[in-house]
C-alpha positions in Angstrom: -7.5 109.1 39.9 -8.4 105.8 41.6 -7.1 102.4 40.4 -7.7 98.9 41.6 -6.3 97.6 44.9 -2.6 96.9 45.1 -1.9 93.3 44.0 0.2 92.3 47.0 0.0 88.5 46.3 1.4 89.2 42.8 4.1 91.5 44.2 5.1 88.9 46.7 5.4 86.2 44.0 7.5 88.5 41.9 9.9 89.8 44.6 9.5 87.0 47.1 7.7 87.4 50.4 9.5 88.9 53.4 10.3 86.5 56.2 11.4 87.6 59.7 12.1 84.6 61.8 9.1 82.4 62.4 6.4 84.0 60.4 2.8 83.0 61.4 1.1 84.9 58.6 -1.3 83.1 56.2 -0.6 85.7 53.5 2.8 86.8 52.2 3.8 90.3 53.0 5.6 92.8 50.8 8.2 95.3 52.2 7.7 99.0 52.0 10.0 101.9 52.7 7.9 105.0 52.4 6.2 107.7 54.4 2.7 107.0 55.7 0.0 108.6 57.8 -2.8 107.3 59.9 -5.9 108.8 61.3 -7.7 107.9 64.6 -10.3 109.9 66.4 -9.9 112.8 63.9 -6.2 113.2 64.5 -3.7 112.7 61.7 -0.2 111.4 62.5 2.8 110.4 60.5 5.3 107.5 60.4 7.2 105.2 58.2 5.8 102.1 56.4 7.5 98.7 56.9 5.4 96.1 55.2 1.9 95.0 54.1 -0.1 91.9 53.3 -3.7 91.2 52.3 -4.6 91.0 55.9 -2.7 93.9 57.5 0.4 96.0 57.7 3.1 97.4 59.9 4.7 100.8 60.4 7.0 102.7 62.7 6.0 105.9 64.6 7.4 107.9 67.5 6.4 106.3 70.8 4.8 109.6 71.9 2.2 109.3 69.1 1.8 105.5 68.9 -1.7 104.1 68.9 -2.8 101.6 71.6 -3.6 98.0 71.0 -7.2 97.7 69.9 -7.4 101.2 68.4 -9.1 101.5 65.0 -7.4 103.7 62.4 -7.3 104.6 58.8 -3.9 103.8 57.2 -2.4 105.4 54.1 1.0 104.7 52.5 2.5 107.5 50.3 4.1 105.5 47.5 5.6 108.4 45.7 5.1 112.2 45.2 1.8 111.7 43.3 0.4 108.4 44.6 -1.2 107.5 48.0 -2.4 104.0 48.8 -5.3 103.5 51.3 -4.1 100.4 52.9 -7.2 100.1 55.1 -10.1 102.5 55.9 -10.5 100.5 59.2 -7.5 98.7 60.6 -7.2 97.6 64.2 -3.9 97.7 66.1 -2.9 94.1 66.9 0.5 94.6 68.4 3.1 97.3 69.3 6.7 97.0 70.2 8.7 99.9 71.6 12.3 100.3 70.6 15.2 101.7 72.5 15.4 104.9 70.3 12.0 106.4 71.1 10.2 104.7 68.2 7.4 102.1 68.2 6.7 99.4 65.7 3.0 98.9 65.1 1.1 96.0 63.5 -2.4 96.3 62.3 -5.0 93.9 60.8 -7.8 94.9 58.5 -11.2 94.9 60.2 -12.8 94.0 56.9 -10.3 91.9 54.8 -12.5 92.1 51.7 -12.4 95.9 51.5 -11.0 97.3 48.3 -8.0 99.7 48.7 -7.5 102.0 45.8 -4.5 104.1 44.9 -5.2 107.8 44.9 -3.2 109.9 42.5 -2.9 113.4 43.8 -3.2 116.3 41.4 0.2 118.1 41.5 -0.8 121.1 39.5 -4.1 122.9 39.2 -4.7 124.2 35.7 -6.7 127.4 35.3 
């Protein structure tokens, strides 16, 4: 089942936007703490979501599987056991920051900021 795009501006107004130091974003971002996956060049890889805004998102992955700056990818957050959110069908890696523990923080921006991003409810059971 598909629903409308996630109302991030409304979520940020409700819970307050995240702020990490000097924030240069024009749109408020909302924190996420959930698994995610991304696809680039036909390969699917997994990581952990950090935050999202109307213009982009960030996530953490092992350095060995981290995309490069400029790579275009499909980004999906797994919100719970039955709901995926397609953050962007085409997101471009804007920055990456390696950490001391073998992980890498990745920031992406939407290639088309006007794209709609529906939830996808997964069917947990198949009825005969």
